[in-house]
C-alpha positions in Angstrom: -3.2 -124.6 -71.8 -6.8 -125.0 -72.7 -8.6 -122.0 -70.9 -7.3 -118.7 -72.1 -7.6 -115.2 -71.0 -4.9 -113.7 -73.4 -3.0 -114.4 -76.5 0.5 -113.3 -77.7 0.6 -111.3 -80.9 0.7 -113.7 -83.9 -1.3 -116.4 -82.3 -4.8 -117.3 -83.6 -7.3 -116.1 -81.0 -10.7 -116.4 -82.5 -12.6 -118.3 -85.2 -16.0 -117.3 -86.6 -18.6 -118.7 -88.8 -19.0 -115.7 -91.1 -22.0 -115.1 -93.4 -24.4 -117.8 -92.3 -27.8 -117.1 -94.0 -29.7 -118.8 -91.1 -28.1 -118.3 -87.6 -30.7 -120.5 -85.9 -30.1 -123.3 -88.3 -26.3 -123.0 -88.0 -26.7 -123.0 -84.2 -28.6 -126.2 -84.4 -26.2 -127.9 -86.7 -23.1 -127.1 -84.7 -25.0 -127.7 -81.4 -25.7 -131.2 -82.7 -22.0 -131.8 -83.8 -20.2 -130.1 -80.9 -22.8 -129.6 -78.2 -22.5 -125.8 -78.4 -25.0 -123.3 -77.0 -25.3 -120.3 -79.2 -27.4 -117.7 -77.3 -28.3 -114.3 -78.3 -26.1 -111.7 -76.6 -27.3 -108.4 -75.0 -25.2 -106.8 -77.8 -26.4 -109.0 -80.6 -28.8 -106.5 -82.1 -26.1 -103.7 -82.0 -23.7 -106.1 -83.6 -26.0 -107.0 -86.5 -27.2 -110.4 -85.0 -23.6 -111.6 -84.1 -23.5 -114.4 -81.5 -20.8 -116.2 -79.5 -20.9 -120.0 -79.4 -20.2 -121.5 -75.9 -18.9 -124.8 -74.8 -19.3 -125.5 -71.1 -20.0 -121.8 -70.6 -16.8 -120.7 -72.2 -16.7 -118.6 -75.6 -15.3 -120.8 -78.4 -16.4 -119.3 -81.7 -18.4 -116.5 -83.3 -21.5 -116.9 -85.4 -22.2 -114.0 -87.8 -25.1 -113.6 -90.2 -24.7 -112.3 -93.7 -23.4 -108.7 -93.4 -23.3 -107.8 -97.1 -24.9 -109.0 -100.3 -23.1 -111.9 -101.9 -21.1 -112.8 -98.8 -20.3 -116.5 -98.7 -20.6 -118.7 -95.6 -17.1 -119.6 -94.4 -15.2 -120.2 -91.3 -12.7 -117.4 -90.6 -9.6 -117.3 -88.5 -8.5 -114.2 -86.6 -4.8 -113.6 -85.5 -4.2 -111.6 -82.2 -2.2 -108.5 -82.9 -0.9 -105.6 -80.8 -1.9 -102.9 -83.3 -4.5 -103.7 -85.9 -3.8 -100.6 -88.0 -0.1 -101.1 -88.1 -0.7 -104.8 -89.0 -3.0 -104.0 -91.8 -0.6 -101.5 -93.2 2.3 -104.0 -93.1 0.1 -106.5 -94.8 -0.8 -104.1 -97.5 2.9 -103.3 -98.1 3.5 -107.0 -98.5 0.8 -107.5 -101.1 -2.4 -108.0 -99.2 -5.8 -106.7 -100.3 -8.0 -105.1 -97.6 -11.5 -106.6 -97.3 -12.5 -104.8 -94.1 -10.8 -101.7 -92.8 -10.0 -101.5 -89.1 -13.0 -101.0 -87.0 -13.6 -100.7 -83.2 -16.2 -103.3 -82.1 -17.9 -101.7 -79.2 -14.7 -101.6 -77.0 -14.3 -105.4 -77.3 -11.4 -104.9 -79.6 -10.4 -103.8 -83.1 -10.7 -106.0 -86.2 -9.7 -106.0 -89.8 -9.8 -108.6 -92.6 -7.6 -108.9 -95.6 -6.6 -111.5 -98.3 -3.1 -112.7 -98.8 -1.3 -112.3 -102.1 -2.7 -115.6 -103.2 -6.3 -114.8 -102.1 -6.6 -116.6 -98.8 -8.7 -114.5 -96.3 -7.4 -113.9 -92.8 -8.7 -111.7 -90.0 -6.8 -109.7 -87.3 -8.0 -108.9 -83.8 -6.5 -106.2 -81.4 -8.0 -107.2 -78.0 -9.8 -104.7 -75.9 -12.0 -106.1 -73.3 -12.3 -109.3 -75.3 -9.2 -111.4 -75.8 -10.7 -114.2 -78.0 -11.7 -117.8 -77.3 -11.8 -118.7 -73.7 -11.3 -122.3 -74.4 -9.1 -124.0 -77.0 -7.6 -127.5 -77.8 -10.6 -129.2 -76.0 -13.5 -131.1 -77.6 -15.9 -128.5 -79.2 -13.1 -125.8 -79.3 -10.7 -124.9 -82.2 -7.5 -126.7 -82.0 -5.6 -125.9 -85.2 -5.6 -123.3 -88.0 -4.1 -124.3 -91.4 -3.4 -122.4 -94.6 -4.1 -124.4 -97.7 -2.1 -122.7 -100.4 -0.5 -123.4 -103.8 2.5 -121.2 -103.0 3.9 -122.2 -99.6 7.1 -120.3 -100.1 5.3 -117.1 -101.0 3.0 -117.8 -97.9 6.1 -118.2 -95.7 7.5 -114.9 -96.9 4.2 -113.0 -96.6 3.1 -114.2 -93.2 6.5 -114.2 -91.7 6.8 -110.5 -92.6 3.3 -109.6 -91.4 3.1 -111.6 -88.1 6.7 -112.6 -87.4 6.0 -116.3 -87.7 8.8 -118.8 -87.8 8.6 -122.1 -89.7 9.5 -125.7 -89.1 9.2 -128.1 -92.0 8.1 -131.7 -91.6 8.0 -134.4 -94.4 4.6 -135.9 -95.0 4.4 -139.7 -95.3 4.0 -140.9 -98.9 0.8 -142.8 -98.0 -0.6 -139.5 -96.8 0.2 -137.6 -100.1 3.9 -136.9 -99.5 5.4 -133.4 -99.7 6.2 -131.0 -96.8 4.0 -129.7 -94.0 5.0 -126.3 -92.6 4.5 -125.7 -88.9 4.0 -122.1 -87.8 5.6 -121.0 -84.6 5.6 -117.9 -82.4 8.3 -117.7 -79.7 8.9 -121.5 -80.2 5.3 -122.4 -79.7 3.2 -124.0 -82.4 0.4 -121.8 -83.8 -0.8 -123.4 -87.0 0.3 -124.9 -90.3 0.7 -124.5 -94.0 0.1 -127.2 -96.5 0.5 -127.2 -100.4 -2.9 -128.0 -101.7 -1.6 -128.5 -105.3 -2.8 -131.9 -106.4 -4.7 -132.5 -103.2 -7.9 -130.6 -103.8 -9.7 -129.7 -107.0 -8.2 -126.8 -108.9 -11.5 -124.7 -108.5 -11.0 -124.7 -104.7 -9.3 -121.4 -103.9 -6.5 -121.0 -101.3 -8.0 -120.7 -97.8 -7.6 -121.0 -94.0 -9.2 -124.2 -92.6 -10.3 -124.3 -88.9 -9.9 -127.6 -87.0 -12.1 -128.4 -84.1 -11.1 -131.0 -81.4 -13.6 -133.8 -80.9 -13.7 -136.9 -78.6 -14.3 -139.2 -81.6 -13.7 -138.2 -85.2 -15.9 -141.1 -86.5 -18.8 -140.2 -84.3 -18.4 -136.6 -85.2 -18.6 -137.4 -88.9 -21.9 -139.3 -88.3 -23.3 -136.2 -86.4 -22.2 -134.0 -89.3 -24.1 -136.2 -91.9 -27.2 -136.5 -89.5 -27.3 -132.7 -89.4 -27.3 -132.2 -93.1 -23.6 -131.6 -93.6 -21.2 -133.5 -96.0 -17.9 -135.0 -95.5 -15.2 -134.0 -98.1 -12.4 -136.2 -96.8 -11.9 -138.8 -94.1 -11.9 -139.8 -91.3 -8.2 -140.7 -91.8 -5.3 -141.2 -89.4 -2.3 -138.8 -89.6 0.5 -138.4 -87.0 -1.5 -135.5 -85.3 -4.5 -137.8 -84.9 -7.7 -138.9 -86.8 -9.4 -136.2 -88.7 -11.9 -135.4 -91.4 -12.8 -132.3 -93.5 -16.6 -131.5 -93.6 -18.9 -129.0 -95.3 -21.8 -127.6 -93.2 -25.3 -127.2 -94.6 -24.5 -123.6 -95.9 -21.3 -124.5 -97.5 -18.7 -123.6 -94.9 -15.7 -126.0 -94.7 -14.2 -127.1 -91.5 -12.3 -130.0 -90.0 -12.6 -132.2 -86.9 -9.7 -133.9 -85.3 -9.2 -136.5 -82.4 -5.7 -136.0 -81.1 -3.9 -139.2 -79.9 -2.9 -137.5 -76.6 -6.5 -137.1 -75.7 -6.6 -140.9 -75.0 
């Protein structure tokens, strides 16, 4: 289902470009890549300049300026939860470090941010009047959320405890690097993945969540990324899930684009 009005607890519901030093420049870059419109909201001033990117009139992602000194520009994933305070407490008991305490966002919902025991940052969202992205799994909308970690077993234990995720393991073809890919599921439905980043990326790259956006053509998307001032870190390459590439936007935020085979 591509259009969404609700999310089950444990399912990624929102993605956000967090900490861009230039909202207008970021809006221009992603508008060029995905065709987004990133208008100011009536509440943007009250929300510190926060905006919501739209694809075909549907909310697909957040765009947030720098909110505190030294904040990096990154793509953040938020998981829908029934109770943000209870989830944050459970995460803390499992070894998480709180980055942002639970806060009410003008009745839209409640959010919090924490890092897992290995340091990967994840957000949680308890919906109020705003459930999350109105469009997913369509060109210009997020289609996958993937934890890159050097401790997959530890990650499975932590996230299984916090979000109730279950896991399905898949062997990665040798020509794609080999190893095991872990699919995350909620109620039997796929919600994301975990991959062991050991030996795949430089050691200085910390564990992180990577947001994948669906596109009509991965190769064309890469050309648009380059034309807009971004860089391509990997790809495009073909994998069973489609043709994808990992990119870095002009302000240093990493993201991926993917053209799924079922999209024709």
